Structures are given as C-alpha cells and as structure tokens.
LUMKE-630354 format. One line per field, with one value per residue: x negated, y, z negated of N, C-alpha, C, CB in turn; residue in one letter. Coordinates in steps of 0.05 Angstrom, whole numbers, plus 5000, padded with zeros to 4 digits. Atoms other than C-alpha are relative to their C-alpha. Glycine has a CB too. Example, Ala and Ser with C-alpha at 12.3 -4.5 7.8 and 13.67 -1.06 7.14 Angstrom:
2
nX: [4982_5016]
nY: [4976_4976]
nZ: [5000_5001]
caX: [4754_4727]
caY: [4910_4979]
caZ: [4844_4857]
cX: [4982_5015]
cY: [5024_5022]
cZ: [5000_4986]
cbX: [5020_4991]
cbY: [5001_5009]
cbZ: [4975_5029]
rest: [a_s]
end
This chain:
98
nX: [4995_4976_4981_4974_4979_4973_4982_4974_4992_4972_4997_4973_4999_4974_5001_4975_4995_5013_5029_5011_5000_5023_5025_5005_5009_5026_5021_5007_5015_5028_4999_4994_5023_5021_4994_5002_5027_5021_5020_5000_4986_5010_4979_4974_4988_4974_4997_4972_4981_4974_4980_4986_4974_4996_4974_4992_4980_4985_4985_4985_5002_4981_5003_4976_4984_4983_5010_5025_5006_5021_5011_5029_5010_5027_5008_5018_5011_5020_5015_5023_5019_5024_5022_5027_5017_5029_5009_5027_4998_5019_5013_5022_5021_5020_5010_5025_5001_5024]
nY: [4998_5015_4997_5014_4982_5010_4979_5008_4985_5003_5003_5006_5012_5007_5020_5012_5021_4995_5004_4978_4977_5004_4998_4972_4987_5010_4991_4972_4999_4991_4973_4983_5000_4985_4972_4991_5001_4992_5021_5022_5023_5027_5020_4992_5024_4995_5014_5001_4986_4994_4991_4976_4999_5020_4993_5012_4983_5015_4983_5015_4989_5011_4990_4985_4997_5023_5026_5011_4990_5014_4986_4998_4996_4990_5001_4979_5005_4983_5016_4990_5022_4995_5013_4997_4991_5001_4977_4989_4971_4986_4979_5011_5009_4980_4999_4986_4983_5003]
nZ: [4971_4994_5022_4998_5008_4997_4993_4991_4977_4993_4971_4991_4973_4989_4980_4993_5018_5026_4997_4985_5017_5019_4984_4993_5024_5009_4981_5006_5025_4994_4991_5023_5018_4987_5002_5028_5011_4982_5002_4981_5011_4994_5003_5011_5009_5014_5025_5008_4982_5011_4980_5009_4985_4979_4989_4975_4986_4980_4981_4980_4973_4980_4973_4991_5024_5005_4991_5009_5026_5014_5023_5001_5027_5003_5028_5009_5026_5012_5019_5014_5000_5016_4986_5010_4979_5003_4983_5003_5005_4983_5014_5016_4981_4996_4973_4997_4976_4983]
caX: [2591_2642_2705_2770_2833_2906_2960_3033_3058_3129_3145_3209_3230_3289_3305_3360_3351_3325_3256_3245_3263_3213_3160_3168_3160_3101_3064_3063_3025_2955_2973_3001_2941_2893_2928_2923_2848_2784_2744_2726_2774_2746_2807_2881_2913_2988_3004_3078_3138_3198_3260_3286_3340_3366_3423_3461_3499_3553_3579_3633_3624_3675_3669_3718_3747_3784_3743_3686_3688_3625_3592_3520_3481_3421_3381_3342_3295_3254_3199_3150_3088_3033_2966_2895_2844_2770_2737_2669_2665_2631_2615_2567_2527_2462_2445_2375_2361_2313]
caY: [1691_1635_1647_1611_1653_1638_1681_1679_1700_1711_1686_1679_1639_1624_1567_1527_1470_1464_1438_1494_1546_1517_1509_1581_1604_1560_1583_1654_1636_1644_1709_1738_1718_1747_1814_1817_1805_1832_1770_1711_1653_1583_1545_1558_1504_1507_1489_1505_1525_1561_1571_1642_1642_1587_1607_1571_1613_1581_1617_1592_1603_1594_1600_1652_1658_1591_1536_1492_1512_1495_1513_1538_1535_1576_1572_1624_1613_1657_1622_1641_1598_1595_1581_1569_1606_1592_1656_1685_1754_1797_1851_1805_1786_1825_1845_1864_1920_1912]
caZ: [3545_3552_3511_3496_3492_3482_3513_3532_3601_3625_3695_3735_3796_3841_3886_3920_3871_3799_3819_3868_3816_3765_3819_3840_3768_3752_3815_3788_3724_3755_3789_3725_3683_3735_3732_3656_3649_3679_3661_3706_3695_3691_3668_3656_3614_3597_3526_3516_3558_3531_3574_3564_3618_3662_3709_3763_3815_3857_3919_3965_4039_4095_4170_4197_4126_4131_4163_4138_4065_4025_3960_3957_3892_3873_3809_3770_3711_3665_3626_3572_3581_3529_3562_3538_3579_3587_3613_3625_3593_3645_3595_3557_3620_3626_3698_3718_3767_3825]
cX: [5026_5019_5026_5021_5027_5019_5027_5007_5029_5002_5029_5000_5028_4996_5028_5006_4983_4970_4987_4999_4977_4974_4993_4990_4972_4977_4991_4983_4971_4999_5004_4977_4977_5004_4995_4971_4980_4978_5003_5013_4987_5022_5025_5014_5026_5002_5030_5017_5026_5018_5015_5027_5000_5029_5005_5022_5013_5015_5015_4999_5021_4993_5026_5021_5018_4987_4973_4991_4978_4990_4969_4992_4972_4994_4979_4991_4980_4986_4978_4981_4975_4977_4974_4982_4971_4990_4971_5003_4978_4985_4975_4977_4981_4990_4974_5000_4974_4997]
cY: [4985_5002_4984_5019_4986_5024_4989_5018_4994_4999_4994_4989_4994_4978_4988_4975_5005_4998_5023_5025_4998_5002_5028_5015_4992_5009_5028_5002_5011_5029_5020_5002_5016_5030_5011_5000_5008_4979_4979_4976_4974_4979_5013_4974_5005_4983_4996_5015_5004_5011_5024_5002_4978_5004_4984_5017_4984_5020_4982_5015_4986_5012_5012_5001_4976_4973_4992_5012_4984_5017_5000_5007_5012_5001_5021_4994_5021_4984_5016_4976_5008_4984_5005_5007_4995_5021_5005_5030_5014_5023_4991_4991_5024_4998_5015_5017_4996_5023]
cZ: [5007_4976_5005_4989_5003_5004_5009_5024_5006_5031_5007_5028_5008_5021_5006_4984_4975_5002_5014_4983_4980_5015_5007_4976_4992_5019_4995_4975_5005_5008_4977_4981_5013_4998_4972_4989_5021_5001_5022_4988_5009_4999_4989_4993_4985_4975_4992_5020_4985_5021_4987_5013_5021_5011_5026_5013_5022_5017_5020_5027_5018_5027_5009_4978_4993_5004_4986_4973_4987_4977_5002_4972_5002_4970_4994_4972_4992_4978_4986_4997_4984_5013_4984_5023_4992_5020_4995_4996_5015_4986_4984_5018_5005_5029_5001_5026_5015_5018]
cbX: [4976_4994_5007_5000_5000_5009_4988_5022_4982_5018_4981_5018_4983_5014_4982_5000_4993_5010_4995_5017_5027_5003_5003_5026_5020_5000_5010_5025_4998_4988_5022_5025_4990_4997_5029_5017_4993_4988_5001_4971_5030_4977_4991_5017_4980_5023_4986_5004_5004_4997_5019_4983_5003_4996_5002_5011_4986_5019_4981_5030_4971_5029_4991_5012_5017_5024_4997_4979_5025_4977_5009_4990_5001_4997_4988_5014_4987_5012_4987_5008_4991_5004_4997_4990_5005_4988_5017_4981_4997_5013_5020_5010_5013_4977_5021_4976_5003_5001]
cbY: [4989_4970_5030_4973_5026_4983_5019_5003_4993_5022_4978_5025_4975_5025_4978_4993_4972_4980_4973_5006_5003_4973_4983_5013_4995_4970_4997_5015_4973_4982_5004_4990_4971_4992_5005_4982_4972_5027_4986_4994_5000_4993_4977_5017_4984_4995_5014_5011_4983_5021_4977_5025_5028_4970_5030_4970_5026_4978_5020_4997_4996_5007_4976_4988_5024_5001_4999_5004_5001_4993_4988_5022_4974_5028_4972_5029_4972_5027_4976_5011_4993_4990_5012_4973_5030_4971_5025_4993_5005_5010_5014_4978_4990_4998_5013_4980_5030_4974]
cbZ: [5015_5007_4996_4984_5017_4974_5021_4978_5025_4988_5011_4999_5001_5012_4992_5030_5012_4979_5015_5025_4984_4986_5025_5011_4977_4998_5029_4996_4986_5022_5022_4985_4995_5029_5007_4982_4990_4991_4973_5011_5009_4981_4982_5021_4982_5020_4978_4971_5027_4976_5009_5006_5013_4990_5005_4995_5011_4987_5014_4991_5012_4991_5019_5025_5004_5017_5030_5021_4981_5019_4973_5020_4984_5013_4994_5001_4999_4988_5015_4971_5029_4970_5029_4986_5007_5005_4994_5025_4969_5025_4981_4983_5026_4980_5019_5000_4991_5016]
rest: [m_k_q_h_l_t_t_t_v_r_v_e_g_k_g_e_n_k_a_a_a_f_s_s_a_l_s_q_v_q_r_t_v_l_k_s_t_e_n_i_l_l_r_i_e_p_q_d_v_k_i_i_t_a_e_e_k_v_t_k_e_r_f_l_f_f_f_l_a_r_e_r_k_s_y_y_v_v_l_d_i_t_v_n_l_t_v_i_n_t_e_q_v_v_f_t_t_k]
end
C-alpha cells in the first residue's frame, strides 16, 4: 500500500534576482510530481539538484532614449531535481460496496 519511489523532475524558473529564480523553480516541484502520478503523495523529499541552465540577461533602459540610463537584470534557471516520494498506491486499496 505505502511505497517509496525515486524520480527526477525538470523545472524552470525566472526572477529579478538569483534567489527569486531558484525559488520559482523549486515551487514547481510539487505541481510537476502531482501531474506525473495518479497516486496519493505523502512526502516529497529532494535528494539532489543538478543545474542544467543558468542564464543572466542584462537589458539597458533609458528614459526618452537618453536620460536616466539603468541596467535591469533577470535570471533564468533550469534544474533537474531527484526526489524520493512516499506514496499510497490507490490501486492496491480494496474498497467495499454498500
């Protein structure tokens, strides 16, 4: 009934700083795992994180093409996260009919 599985999910995130990009990516782990399984999840435990892509994009902005020049940075990451799952296999549960 209760099973332990190990799987790898790929998530991506963007943000205006490095922490926001990683946070955005890590918040998608649960959603991605839920889409991939029909079982009931009891625990999702990350084991390993591999960085596939980490990009920094710098754009220069100016007001009226000349004034108040500034640089804006945005970050983008793609991660492969290996997770251990504890699930309840719903196919093994016997339901009684009334």
